[in-house]
Residue, then its C-alpha position, 0 to 999 in steps of 0.5 A: m499499500a502506498q502512503r500518502g502524504p508528507w509522512r515516510r517510514r524512517r528507522r527507529p532512533a536509538s534509545g538513550g543518549l542526548v539531543l539538542v533541541g531547538v524549541v519553538a514553544s515551551a509552557v508551564n503546566p498548572v501542576d508546575d506551578k502547583t509542584r513549586e509552591g509545595a501543594i503537591g505533597e509526597g508526590a513531588p521530587p525533591p528540589p531543586m527540580i525541573l519543571g516545565g518540560e512541555l516543549a515543541g520544536q525540532v531536534k537539531g542534533r544528538t549524541 
């Protein structure tokens, strides 16, 4: 069956490693704000924590 549209089959990338992403848009989830305030309780990771992991962009490179 022929594929339609701009989609093509590609190799699955190897797992692990790091990627460099050119970020086009980012966001802070309301849960991030509550986590920072300590309102989440026992489920929150200990500080220092990384919040706001929502992003959209293009992969520029990987290691």
